[in-house]
N, C-alpha and C positions, 0 to 999 in steps of 0.2 A: 578191628579183626571182625568184631561182634558186627558193627554194621555193614559189614560186607561179607556175614552169612556163614563166617569160618568158625564160630566158638558154639554152634550146637551139635548135637551129637551125630555123627557121622551115619551112623549105623541102624537110627530109626528108619522104619519103614516109611518110605515116601510115597503118597498117594498122586495121582492126577492134580487133586484140587491141592494138595499139599506143594507139590510143583510149580502150579500158577503163584501161589503165594512168595514162594523162594523168590522168581524172577521179580517180581511185583517189590520185594522188599530190596533187590540188587537194582532193580530199578531198569535194567536191560541186560541182555548177555550178547555177546559179541560173536556174530558168525564169520568163520572163516574156511578158506576150501583147503589149507595143508592138511594133509591126511597122515602122517608119519607113522602114527600109534591111532587116533581117535580126533573128528575134528574138533575144534578150539570151544565150541558151546556145549558140546559134549562131556570136556573134560573139565570145564568150568563147574558144572553142574555134578559132576561124579565127585570131585573135589570137597564138593559140600554135605553130598550125601551117598554113600556105596552101592543103596539099594536102585539109585535113579539108571532108569534104562532109557535109549533113544527114542524108543517106539512111543516113549508118555509124551514128549516134546513134539513129535509129528503130530499125535492126535490132536494135543492144544493148539496147535495152529492149524492144520490141515483140516479136521473135521469140527472141534470145539467152536473153533475161532476164537478161543481166549486170548490168544497174542495175535500181533501181526509183524511182519518184517519190513523194517526201514533201517533209514540211517541215522545214528546217532554222531560220533567221529569215524562211524565205520557200519558197513552193516550189521544190524542187530536183530534180534527179538524182541518184542515190547509187548507189554500188556494194551489188549484192544482198549481198556479205558483210558489210554493215554493218546489215542487217536485223535481227538480234537485239537489237539496240542499241536499236533504235528501240522496242521493247517497253516500254521504260522511258518514251517522250515519251507512246505512248499512253494509258497511265495516268495519269499525268500531265496529260494533258487532257481524259481522260474529265469528271472534274467542272468544271474552269474554262472548257470551252466550254462547257457547258450554262450553266454560271453567264452567260456574257458573251450566248450567242445567244438565250438567253431575254430579254433586252431589245433586241437588237439586229436580229433576225431576224422572219420571219411565226411566228405564233402556230399551234402545233396539229403543230408537226414530230416532238415527245417522243412523240405518240401513233402516229405510224406507222413507228417504228423496225423492228419486227418485221415487219410488213407491206412494207417497201421491201426489207427481206431477202430475204424471201420472192421476191418479186417477182424480185430479182436472181438469187436461188438457181436459179427457175423457167428464167428467159428469158435467162440467158447476159449477155454485155457489153450496158451499160445506160446511154443518155445521160439527162441531165437533161431534155432534151425529150420523152425515152418515157415517162415518169412523171408521172402526177398531175394535178391540176387548172391547173398554171401559174399559179395567184392572186398576187399580190403583192401588198406594203405601199406601193408609190410612197414608199419612204424613201431612193432614191437610188443610186449607183453599185452597190453591193454587194447591192441588193434582191435576195434569194433567196424560190423558192416554200417551201413545207414540204416537199416531196419533193426538191428538189434540196439544202435543210439535213440533212435527213437522209443522204441519200447521203455529205454533206461530212462530217458525223459521223462514219459509218462508216469512213469513208478516213481522218479524221484519227486514229481511236482502234484502226484496225488490223483490223476487219470486211472492210472493201472495200480493193483495191488498184486502181490506175489500169493498167488492160491495154494502152489506147493513148488516143491522140489523133485527132480528126478534126479538122482546121483546127487551131484550137487547144481544142476543146471536149473534155471529160474523158469516156473511156470507162470506166465503172466495172465491175466483175465480183469473186465472191467472192474472198478473198486467196488460198485454197487452189488456185485457178486460177488464179494468176499467179505469187505467190512460190514458187520453187523448195522442195521438203520440206524438203532438207538446213538450208535457211535459216530456215524457218520452225518446225522443230523445236529447234534450238538452243538453249540456255541459256544465261545470265551472269549473275552473281551480282551486287550491288548496288557491290559491292566492287569488281569488275572492270570495271562500267560506268564507271563515276567513273574509275577509272583508263584506261581505254582514252580516255575522253573528253577527259579531258584532256591526256595523252602525246600523241595523234594529233592534238590543235589544235595543242601547242606545238612538234612537229615538223614543222608544216605553215608555221605562222607564224615559226619562227627562234627569236627573242626575244620575248615578249610579258608584259604584265602580267596580273595573277589577271584583271581583269575583261575583256580581250580573249583570255584562253582560256575563259573561261566562255560568252562571245559567239560565238565561232566557230562552234560546231556548233547555241549556242542550246538544247542538253540539261540544263545544269546552273545552279544559282544561284553568282553570284560569290562566295557564303562556301562553296559546296563546292568550287568550283577553290582560294580562299584556303586551305582545311584541307588539300587535296592539295601543295600547292605546299609549304607548312611542314612536311609530313611528308617530302616528296622530297628537300629543301633539308638536314633534319637527317640523313636517310639518305646523302647525296653524291650524290644522284641528280640533281639541281639545284644548278647556281650563280647566284650575282646577278650582273649585269650592268648598266651604264648606256650607254643608249642615245643617241646625239647626234641631236639635233634640229635641224631647218631654220630659219631667219630669226634665228638667234641665241636660240631658246628654249633654255633649260637642258635638260640631259640627262635622261632619265626612267630609274625605276629598273625592271628588268625581272627576268627569268626565264629560263635556256636551258639546253640541257644541255651537261654540264661538255666535248663535244667542239667545241664553237661556233669554237673558235680554228681547229681542224685541215680544220673545214668552210669559215669564212670564205677559209684560204689557198688550198684548192682551188678557189674559183669561178673559173667563167669568165665574162668580162666579156658581158654582154647584146649581141644585136645591134644593130648603129647603126642600121639601119633606121628609118625611121619609121612605126608603126602605129597604126591606129584603136582605141581603146579601149569596151568598152561600158559606158553607167555603172552596169552591174552585175557588171563585173569584181571577181575576189577582190581585186587589187590596190589598189583604190580603193573597196571595199564599206564599210571602217571608216573615215569621212570623215576622224574626226580622226586617227586613226593616218596617214591617207596625206598630211594639212594635216602633222605631226610632222616623217614622214620624207622627204617628197618637196615641201614647201613648195608644195602644189598645194591650193587651196581651189575642191572641186567639191559643187555641189547642181544636183539633178535640179528642173527648173522645173515639171514636168507639172501640178501640183497649184498652183501659183502662177499667179493672173490674168495675163494677157497685156498688159497694160499697166503691171504691174510686174517682168515678167521682166527679168531682166539680158543675159540671152544668148538663150534660146528654149525651146520646149517638151521636146525632149530631144536636146540637144547632146553630142557624144561628144570624150571627152580626144583628144590626141595625143600620144601617146609616142614621145619620139626616145632609142634607148638608155635609158640611167636616168634622163631627163630630162622633165618634161611641157612641150611647147611650143606649147601652143594648145590650141585648142578649133573644132570644125567643126560645123554643122547640115546634116543633108543627108538626101535623103527620096530612095526609089526608086519613081518613080509615070510612067506612062503612057511604058514603054520605056527612062528616063533615070535614071541617077544623078545627081540636080542636088543640088550644094553651094548652099546658102541663105544660109549666115551663114560667117564664119572670123573668128578672136579670136585673134592670139599672144599669149602670154603676155609680161609685164611685162619688158623686154630682150632680149626675140627678134627677131630679125631675119630676115625672108624673102628670104635671097639665094638665087642659082641654082642654087645645089645641094640646099636645104632644100624648094624650089618643086619641082624634079625630084622630089625624094623623096616631097613630097606627090601629085602626077601619077600616080606609079608607086603608092601606096597604092591611090589613087581608081581606078585600073585593076585592080590584084586585087580590091578589094570588087565593080566593074562584072562582072568576069566571076564572082566570086561570087554574086553575087545574079541573073545572068542578064540587067543591062540591054544595050540597044543600045548606050548613049554615055553619056560624062558631059558633064555640063552644070554652066555655071557662072553662078551669077545673082545673082553678088556677086564682090568682089574680094579675091583670097588674095595680091596682091604685096605 
């Protein structure tokens, strides 16, 4: 939790510089379009500091260019100084995306690659709705017209960057007009890239398996991660540890830096307050790791048919100190933040103190999203 920024005091004033440092310490913040209460990136940051406001992230992204948006395991906001390492992802994705999208996207996107780049170079910041025929295939949720596919391909492979968002729609521009030159021109060797990707992932995870290290940034294969761990272990830069698991599961072997005993001895306890956690929060992003460490079995049910859902469309975990105590379904609509479902975890009782803590967190979220009132459409006692 300390590695994920959840042991800091949540009421300390968060400056733009402090926000940038928070994102740097997390590594990245996942971006997602679902907005039943607030978008995932804003909820992730608000869970760590209740003085955070969404306009701060917009300034850092669109004005200061201290951050950029690209892909980890999904679309994410990333510190701009990490940009040189993403060149390796651009190269890796160049052929992989072509092969995948030839099957899944509208035919004809490859033929307009050059034309799309010329148009963005000429016209400046461009949205998908500004270009092309808008013709689609009718193939479902991720159906894109060829021009949108070409824009996405150039973004994913480094020719374009995200200059801004309007609503939640991407605004594309030439990379040289978005990413500062010092980061575009910086070069990194393959060996340094692998070392950075593994070392920085393990630093943010505290202790991890080779698979977890590779999955953190989604920049490396498990084989590359395993080779790095073996080399670092032989050199005395890593140690092997056993990590206890919840629910009587056997300990799991993992790697850590040699100073982990000192780090553990210096840890502050997490705040005891109750917090709503985004489904895309880095603490629970790896569902198997979350289950092992916290005994919390979480699943997003947005793609589960309604009649088969156990909880709801987009249910938020509730974290109290270092323990998950429940799940809450809520929506910001018509001026109200309304709780539509609540499920305590097994063995958790909702006494007066815990109920008051839930009320306080709902009130914090009411102010954060600008709702007029909190409404209860279910029993939370």
